[in-house]
C-alpha positions, 0 to 999 in steps of 0.5 A, spaced: 620 516 030 621 519 038 617 526 038 623 529 041 628 534 038 635 530 035 641 531 040 647 534 036 653 531 036 658 531 040 660 538 039 667 536 043 669 530 039 676 533 037 678 534 045 685 528 047 681 522 049 685 519 054 685 524 060 692 524 064 692 522 071 693 530 073 688 533 070 683 527 073 686 529 080 685 536 079 678 535 077 677 532 083 680 537 087 676 541 083 668 537 084 671 537 092 672 546 092 667 546 090 661 542 092 663 544 099 661 550 099 654 548 099 656 545 106 661 551 109 654 554 112 651 549 116 656 550 122 656 557 122 648 558 122 649 561 129 655 565 128 651 568 121 644 568 125 648 572 130 652 577 126 645 579 121 641 579 127 636 573 124 633 569 129 635 561 130 628 559 127 629 562 121 637 561 119 636 554 117 633 557 111 641 558 108 641 551 108 635 551 105 636 557 099 643 553 098 640 546 096 633 548 093 639 553 088 643 547 087 636 543 084 636 549 080 643 549 077 643 540 076 636 542 071 638 550 068 645 550 068 649 542 067 646 541 060 649 547 057 656 542 058 652 538 051 652 545 048 657 549 050 665 548 051 666 545 057 673 549 057 669 555 057 663 553 061 666 550 067 671 556 067 666 561 067 663 557 073 668 557 077 669 565 076 662 566 078 662 561 084 669 566 086 664 572 085 659 569 089 663 566 096 665 573 095 659 576 095 658 572 101 664 574 104 662 581 104 655 582 105 653 588 109 646 586 110 641 579 109 639 582 102 646 580 099 647 574 104 642 570 101 644 572 094 650 570 095 649 564 099 643 562 092 649 563 088 653 559 091 649 553 091 647 554 083 654 554 081 656 548 085 655 544 080 660 546 077 662 539 080 657 535 075 660 538 069 666 537 070 664 529 072 661 529 064 667 532 062 672 527 065 667 522 062 668 524 055 675 524 056 677 518 058 677 512 054 672 507 054 678 502 059 678 508 064 672 512 064 670 508 071 676 509 073 676 517 073 669 517 075 671 514 080 677 518 082 673 525 080 667 523 084 671 521 091 673 528 091 665 531 092 664 525 097 670 528 100 669 535 099 661 534 101 664 530 108 670 535 110 667 541 109 664 542 116 670 540 118 674 546 114 669 551 115 667 551 123 676 549 124 677 556 119 671 560 122 674 558 130 681 561 128 678 568 123 671 569 124 666 566 119 667 571 113 673 568 112 671 561 110 667 564 104 673 568 103 678 563 103 673 559 099 673 564 094 681 564 092 681 557 092 676 557 086 680 562 083 686 560 083 683 553 081 679 556 074 687 558 072 690 552 073 684 548 070 685 552 063 692 550 063 690 542 064 684 542 059 684 543 052 680 548 048 674 545 045 670 548 038 663 550 040 658 547 036 653 550 031 647 551 034 642 545 031 638 545 038 636 550 042 636 551 049 629 550 050 630 544 047 636 542 049 632 542 057 626 538 054 631 533 052 632 530 058 626 528 059 627 524 052 633 521 055 629 517 061 624 515 055 628 512 051 634 509 055 631 504 060 638 504 064 638 511 066 631 509 069 634 504 074 640 507 076 637 513 077 632 510 081 638 507 084 641 513 085 635 516 090 635 510 094 642 509 096 643 517 098 637 516 101 640 511 105 646 516 106 643 522 108 638 517 113 645 517 117 648 523 116 643 528 118 642 525 123 648 521 126 649 528 130 644 528 134 644 521 139 652 523 138 653 530 142 646 528 147 649 524 153 651 520 155 656 520 149 656 528 149 662 528 144 664 536 142 663 538 134 669 536 133 671 529 135 663 529 132 666 532 125 672 527 125 667 523 123 667 525 116 675 522 116 671 514 117 666 517 111 671 520 106 676 513 107 670 509 104 669 514 100 675 514 097 676 507 097 670 506 092 673 509 086 676 503 085 668 500 083 670 504 076 675 499 074 670 494 075 664 498 071 671 498 067 671 490 066 664 490 064 663 488 073 658 493 074 652 489 075 656 484 080 659 491 083 652 493 084 650 486 088 655 486 092 656 493 095 648 493 095 649 487 100 654 492 104 650 497 105 645 493 108 649 489 113 653 495 115 647 498 118 649 492 123 654 496 127 651 503 126 646 501 130 651 499 136 653 506 136 651 506 144 655 499 145 661 502 141 663 508 137 669 503 134 663 499 132 661 505 129 666 508 125 666 501 122 660 502 120 661 508 117 665 507 112 662 500 110 656 504 108 659 510 105 664 505 101 657 500 100 653 507 097 660 510 092 661 504 090 654 504 087 654 511 085 661 511 081 658 505 077 652 508 076 655 514 073 660 509 069 655 505 065 649 510 065 655 515 060 657 511 056 650 510 052 650 517 049 656 520 048 653 526 046 648 527 051 654 526 058 652 533 061 644 531 061 645 524 063 649 528 069 644 532 071 637 527 070 642 522 075 643 527 078 637 530 080 634 523 083 641 524 087 638 530 091 631 528 092 633 522 095 638 526 099 632 531 101 628 525 103 633 522 107 633 528 111 627 529 112 625 521 114 631 521 119 629 527 123 622 524 123 624 518 125 629 520 130 625 525 134 619 518 135 623 512 136 631 515 138 637 511 134 634 505 133 629 507 128 633 510 125 637 504 123 631 500 123 629 505 118 636 505 113 636 498 114 629 497 111 631 502 105 637 497 104 633 491 103 628 496 098 634 498 094 637 490 094 630 488 091 628 493 086 635 492 084 634 483 082 627 485 080 630 490 075 636 486 073 634 483 067 634 490 064 640 492 065 644 486 066 647 484 060 648 491 059 650 494 052 653 502 050 653 499 042 646 496 043 643 500 047 644 506 042 642 502 036 636 501 039 634 508 040 638 511 035 
C-alpha cells in the first residue's frame, strides 16, 4: 500500500463535461496574457535600468526573479486547483496579477519594482491552472483538442510578449506596458466569471502540505508522467536553445537586423504553435505515440534549415516554424495523455509536468549562450541536433512503457 496521502475525489465534478468553444478561446487568451507578463521585462531592461539607476550588469536580475517566482508558483499555487473551486482560484489569481502589474507600473523605487515583478511571475501560473481546468471541463473525445487550443495561447503569449512590450514602450513608455496589461487582466477576470460555472468546494480531506507531498507521489505511481515529463525537459531544452541565442547572430554583422525585425520571427514561431494545436485531436483519437514520434523526427530535421541562417533567412524562418510546430505538438500530446490519468489530480499533474518544462527552458538558455561564445551559430545548431537525437532515442527506448497507454488500466493499477 502506498505511503502517500490519499487524494480527494474530484471536487468540480458538477462542472459541465463539455467546454464550449468560446470558453476555450477565452482560456487561451487569458493564458497568453498571463504568461506574456513573465517576458515583458526583457526588451525593457535598458529603460528600467536607466530610470532606477540600476547597473546594466545587475538589471538582468529582473528576468531571473520573474522566472524563479514563476517556478515557485508552479509548485506552491498550481496544485491548489485540485483543492479549491477553480473559478474562485483563477479569478483571485487574475485580480492579484493585475495588482502586481500595477505595483510595477507605479513603482517609485527598485524595492517596489522587484516586489511587483516577483508577484507577477508567481501569479502568472494561472495559465497552468486553466490548462487543468480546460482538461476537466472537456469530454474525452475533445480533451486533447481543447488542451491544444489553450496551450497555443500560452506559446503565442510567450513569443509575442517581447514584440508587444517593445512596441507599446516606444509609444508610451515602459510603464504603460504593465498598466495596459493590468487592465487587460481585470477585463479578462470579469469575462472569465461570466463563462465559467461555480463548483462547490470539497470537504478538506487533504491538507495543503499533503497536497504538495502528493505531487511526488504521482511521479512514483505513474510511469507515464515520468516519461512525458522527461520528454518535456528535453524538447523545451531544444526550444530554448534556439530562442535564447537566435538574437545574437541575427543582430550581429553581417545581418545586423533591428530589434523589430528580430521580433518578427516570433510571428513565425507563433504560426508553428497554432498549427501544432491540432495535435491534440490526434491524441484524442489514440494516436499520441505516433504523433510524438513524427514530431520528434521533424524536430531533428528542423535544425538543418535553422543552421542555414547565414545562407537564407527564409530557410531559417521555415526551420523556426518546423521546430515550434514539433515542440508544441509533443507538448500538447504530453498534456493530453497525462491529464487523462487521474481526474482528481489534474492540477498537480500539470504542476509536476511544468516544473520539468521550466528546468528544460533554463538548461537550454544557459547551454546555448555558452556554446555560442565558444563555437558560434554552428555550435548552437549542433547542440540542438544532438539534443533532438537524444530525445528521439529516449522516446524509442521508453515506447513500451507508454506505447499501449490506457488511462483506465493505469488508474486501476495505482488505485
